Every structure is written in C-alpha cells, then in structure tokens.
N, C-alpha and C positions, 0 to 999 in steps of 0.2 A: 923650677921647683927648688925651694931652699931646704926642704926637710931632708934629714938624713935617712938612709935606707935601713931597714931591719937587716942587719948583716947576716943572720943565720940562714935566711932563705935566699938572699940575693947575692950569695958569694960564689956561685959556680953553676955548672950545667946540671941538668936533671940526672940523678944517679942512673947508671946503666940498668940496674935491676928494675927500677920503676919504668924506664923507657921501654924495656922489653915487655913489661906488663901492659903498658898503654897500647903497644902495637898488637899484642896478642888479643886483648879485649876488642880492639877495633876490628880485627879480622873475624873474630867469632861473631860479633854483631853483624858485620857486613854479609856473612854467609847465610844468615837467617833474618832477613829484614821483615819488619812488620809495619802495618798501616794503621793510621787513625789513633783514636784515643786509648786503645787497649793493646799494649805491647808486652804481654806477659813473659815471653821468652827473653826479651831484652831486659826487662825489669829483673828477672831472676839472675841473669848474667851479672848485672850490676851488683845485686845483693851478694852473690857468691864471691865476686872479686874483692869486695870491701868488707867481707864478713869478719875479718880479724881486727878491724879498726874500732876504736871506741866511739862509735857513732850512734845517735838516737834516730830511729827511723819513723817516718809518718807517711801514711797513705790516705787518700780520700775516696769517697764513693763514686766519683764521676769518671775517673780515669785510672790507669795503672801507674800514674805518676808517683814519684818518690821524692821526699825531702829528707836528706840525711843531715843531722846537726852535729857539729863538732864544737864542744865547749872547751875554751882555753883554760889553762890552769894558772895563768899569770895575773889574774885579777879581773875586775870589771872592765868592760870595754864595749864598743859598739858592735852591732850585728851587721854582717855583710853577706849578701847572697850571690852565689855563682850559679849560672844556669847552663845546662847542656840538654839539647833536644834528642829524642830517641827514635822517631818514626821515619819511615822510608817513603818512596814514591811508587805509584802503580805504573811501572814501565819496565821493559826488558833490560837486561844488562848485556853489554857487548864488549867487556874489558878483556876477557880472556884470563883474568886473574885466577890463580889456584884456589883462592877463597871467594870466588864470585858467588853471587846469590844462588842458593839451592832451591829457591821458591820462584817458579816461573811467573814472569810478569810483575815482579816486585824487585826494586833496587834501591840501595842507598846511594842515590845520585845527587844528594844535596849536602852530603858530608856529616849527617847527624850521627853516624857511627863514630866519626872522629871526634865530634863534640862531646859525646858521652864518654869516650875513652880518655880524652884530655881532662875532663872534669873528674873522672875517677882518679887519674894521676895526680891532680891537684889535691884531692882529698887525702891521698896517701902522703904526699909531701908535707901537708899541713899537720896531719896526725903525728908525723915523726917529730914535729916541733911543738907539740901541744904544750909542753912545760913552759915555753916562752911566749905562747899565744895568749893574747888578751881577748875578752869578749867571746863571740861565737860566730861560726860560719855555717850558713845553710847551703847545701849542695842540692840544687833543684834539677832532678832528672825528669824531663818533661816529654810526654808523648803528644801527638796530635798537633804538631806545628804546621804541617802541610795542609792548611785550610780548615782545620778542625777546632781551632780556638783552645788548644790544650792549656795554654798559660792562663787564659781567662777562667777556665774551669778549676784549675788548681788554686787560683786566687779565691774564687767563690766558695771552694771547699774549705777555705781557711788555712790551707797548708803553709802559706807564707806569712800568716798573721793578718790582723785586721778582719774585715768581713764577719764580725761577730765571734771570732775565735778569742781565746784567752791570752793571746800574746800579741805583741806589737809587730807592725811591719818592719822589715829590715831598715837600717840606716842608709844602705847603699846597695846597688845591684849591678852586676856586670855579666856580660855574655860574650862569647867569642865564636865567630863563624869563619870557616875556611873559605878560601877563594882560589881555585886553580888558575884563574886569570889575574894573578898578582905575583910580584917578584918573590922569589924563594925567601921565606922566613920573615918578611916584613909584616909589620902590624899597622893597620890603617884605621883611622877614625876621624870624626868631625863633630863639632858641637852643633846643636840645633837639629833640624830634620836630617836623619841618616837614611831612612827608607820610607817609602810612601804608604799612605792608606790605600787599600785595595778593595774595591767593591765589584760585584758581578752585575752585569747589565743584561737584561732580557727584554727584547722588543718583539712584539707580534703585530705585523701589519696584515689586516684582513680586508679583502675586497670581495669580488665575485668571480669565480672561475668561468672558464669557457674554452672555446676552440681557439688555438693559437693563430689561426688564419683570420679570425674575426674579433680582434681585441676591442673593437668599438661596441660589441655586444656584451663585454665583460667589464669588470673593474679590476684591472691587472695590478696586483700588489708588488710585483717585482721591480718595476722602475721606481715606484714610490719608496720601496725599501732602499734602493740604491741612492735615491735622493737624500734620504735620511742619513745614510752613512757619510755622504759627502758633506752634508750640512753639519754633522757633528764635528768634522775636522775644521770647518770654517768657524764654528763656535769656539773651539779650543784656541785657534790661532788669532781670532779677532776680538774675543770677549774676555780672555784671561791673560794677565800679564806674564811675560816671559820670566820675570823675576820670582814668581810664585807658580811654577808650571803645573799643568795637569796633562794627563794622557787619557784619551778615550779611544779604544780599539775595538772594532767589531771583528772578531776572529772566526766566526762561524755563521753561515747563512744556509738555511735548509728550507727547500720548497720544491713542489712539483713532483710529477711521476712519469712524465713522458715528454718527448721533444715537441709535441704538438698540442699540449694541454696547458692552459693558463691555470695556475693553482688558485685556491681560495685564500691561502695564507702564506706569508713568508715569516719564518722564525729566525731571529737573530740573537746571537750570544756574544758578549764581549766583556771587556774589563774597563774599570774607571780607576785611575791613579791620581792621587793628589797629595800635596805636601803641607796643607794647612786645613784646619777645621772649617775655616770660612769658605774656602774654595770647594771643599768636599760638600758642604751644605748647599752651595750654589749649584753645583752639578746635579745633585739630587733633585733640586727644585726645577731646574731649567731644562734638563733633558726630556722629561715628559711633555713639557709645553712645546718644545721643538718638534718632537716626533708626532705628537697628536695634531699639532697645527699643520704640518706638512701633509699628513694623511687626510685630514679634513679638507684641505684645499683641493684634493683630488677626488673627494667623495668617498674616501675609505676611512677606516678607523685604525687606531694603533693603541695597543696596551703596553705599558712599560712597568717592569718590575726591577727594582734595585735591591740586591741582596748584600747587606753590609758585611764586609770582611774586616781585616785588621785595621786598627787606627795607624796614624803616623808614628813612626819610631823616632822619638825625640831624645837626643842625648844631652845631658846636663854639661854645661861648659866646664864646671869644676871637675867633673869626672873625667873628661877628656884630657884636661891639663894634668890631672893627677896620674892618669894612665900613661901619658907620654913620659912623665918622670920615672915611673916604675920601669917602663920598657927601656929607657935610656940607661938606668942603673944596671939593669939585667944584661942588656945586649949591645949597648953602645948608642950614641946619639943618633945614628942613622937608621936605627931599627924601626922608628915610628914615623909614619907619614900622614900628614893631614890631607884628607880628601877634599878636592876642590868643590865637589858637587855631591848631592845625594844620589842614591841609587833608587830607581823607580820600582824595584821589587818591594815585597812586603814581608813583614816579620812579626810573629805574635808576641815576641818579647816586648813589643810596644805596650801591651797591657800592663806588664810589670813596671815599665818606665813611666806609665801614667800615675802609678801609685808611689813609686820609690825613686829617688834621684839616683842616676847612674848612667851607664852607657853600654853600647855594643860596639865590638871591634871586629875587624877582618884580619885573618892570618893568611898570607900567601903561601900556597903549598905546591906551586909549580916546581918541577925538578930543577935543581941548580944548573944553569947553563942553557935551559930550554927557552925558546921564545914564548914567554908566558902570555903574550897578547894573542897567540894563536892556539893555545891549549884548549882542549875540550872543557867547556865550562860546566858549572853546576846544572843539573837537570839534563845532562847529556848521557846517552847510553854508554858512552866510552870515557866518562870522566875518571881521571886518575889522580892520585894523591901521593906526594912524596912523604912517606911516613916518617922520614928522619926529622921533619919539622914538628911533629906532634909533641914531643917532649918540651919543645920551646913553648908551645901553647899552654901546656900544663903548668910550666914554671911561671909563665906570665899570669895566669889565673891565680896561682898560689901567692905570687908576689903582690898582686892587687889586694887579696884578702888579708895577708899578714900586715902589710903596711897600714891598711885602713883600720884594722883591729887595734893597731898600736897607736895611731894618731889621728884617726878620722880623716877629714879632708886636709888636715895639716897645713 
C-alpha cells in the first residue's frame, strides 16, 4: 500500500474509556443471548449504548436489525458499511463465567456478542472524529446470522440501499469475526472464496419393512441408505477437483423402532459445502440422480430435498490488500496474515458481498501465551474470548472506515 494513513484514528490504541465500554457491552449481551431474526434485548442494548452519538437509525419490518448512519462533516465522500451480527446459538453454556448466559439452552458461542460490541466501539471512535470524516459510515447490527439469513432480509428491506430504496448501496463493506483458534490479536483474511456455501441435505430412502430375521421378505432401506452415504463420498472424491473442493456430510440417520424390526424408511440429514457457484449447482443436480439411482437399483425409492443456505463468501482482492495496509499501519506489519485456504464454514455476510465489494476478516482472540491450536473453538459450550483483544477489533474496523471514506480504494 502506498497511500498514507489518516493520522487521527491510526495514531494509537483504543482509548481506555471506549475499551471499557466495549467489554461492558459484550458482557451484557453475552448474559442475555437471543436467537434468530428477532433480538430485541440486544437491539435495545445497542441503542442505549450509542444513544449519545449523532447517528441516524433505520429499522426494517423483517427483523430487529439496525443500521446506524454516521455522516462525516469533512465533505462529500464514499459510503462504507461495517457489520456486526447479534444472534446466539441454541446450546448450553459451560464456561463458568460470571456473566454467563442467564437463559438456559442459549449461548453466544460464535462470538456475535463480541462482534456487536466491537462495532459499537468503532462507531464511538468514528463519531469522535466526525469533523475530519468524509462521506458516511453505515453500522449494520444484524440478527439472524445463524442460519436465518438475516443479512438477506436486511438487504431486501432496503436498509443497506438498493432493492428499491431511495439510497445507493455502499461503496465498500467490511466485517470482522473472532476466532479462538487463532493467534492472539492477529487479523486474517484472503482474497476470493473465504467461506463456503452451505446447503442442507435431506434424503429419505423408502422400502418395505418386515421381520429382521426374514429380510428377503422385506425391502430393507438400511443397507441402501448406507450405500448412498458411501457413494456420496466417492462422488466427492472422484468427480470434483481438489482445487475447487466440496464437502458432503451425512450427519444424522434415523430409522427403526426395535432390534428385530426392519423399518419402512431411513431418514438422513446432512450438509453440502462448496466454494463455487458451478460446483454448488452440480451437487444440487447430481445428488438426487445418485441417491435415486442407487435406491432404484435395489427396488426402493429415494426422495431428495436440498434446502439452500448461504452463498459462498467471496472477498474482493482490493479490499483484502487495502485491509492489510490498514492493519499494518495500526498494529505493525506482522499483524495481518494471509490465509492459505478457505474455511468450509458458512457466513451470511456473503449476501452483502454479492452486492457490495468488500471483505470479511478474522481476529484471533486466544489468550496470549495459550496454545491457540487447542483452544475451545466457536460453537463450543466452553468457548472463551480474551477480551483484551476486542478494542483492537474496534480500532481496525474504524480504521477501515475512515481510510476508505478519505480515499476510497486509494
């Protein structure tokens, strides 16, 4: 990067007062986690935390998502979007934290509490520099990331611009996701596919039940279902290139009622992951042919349903180069790491990146000195976060926005 950094925000660490507010908000959200598209307690915490700032707020009919807009006072400039997600997961918490979830069976195990708190911190940092800020910044507080397509709904509601609204889509969009299994304080990213498309796979193999001692008088769906599982792995390994990988996993099989009864049907549930639109379409077309063909060969039937999830998260190469420069100016040249390969998890920020050039990044929140490779990862009941890293995330987000508002891709 040859562009100079906006000195006002890239000159030092996050102020202690803002750092303390980030941690306090994270803990308050963590203690009262919410699921799905409607997270009113979390929304209200965000509104209260940022009530003193000169922000314009917008909400849509489909979710409790919020977009807060900060307009700079230093003249016309581009619009940049920063996103933090707000929803939790339906799982118990076993961290033993003093601020652990007070709602049984619900936990912030993916770090969305930290994402929201860091985004609020970035809003406060930028609002303090409003006089020198050009253009405007949208702060997207989004529910429903955990499988509920919250970003898509907020786009369709016109909260980000486009989709029939009276404002333009942003010129750039950025998001930050914590990772407990990454070195303390490092920021990681890559251009191109960062995370996979994720679809749900349902297969029902139907035969004719009977007595387990007389399988020749029945049409046993169990071995046929097992054959389909094995054939899916052969298809992945032998029909798709390793340079554009796919993953098909059957994670649940349900059938039968007793040890001596052949069931009528075996129900299977799994996931399909892919890193390109082409391979995603191929899987959608070829899995039904495979499953139904195997079932038919044995005189049975198979029904296949594929429920589309998030698309591939694709990061713009300009945005990744740009962010590496910002991270280097803020934290030193070793702060940013290029990821060698995508992660086969999925992320609904992909919907935003389909419409707006930008990128998503990861922030390592393992405690300094810990063996981060063996820390409890996201979606663990015991996932822990080193909160001392969170101000760094807020400063990184703020730096991305201020530099882009000043000079675009520069």
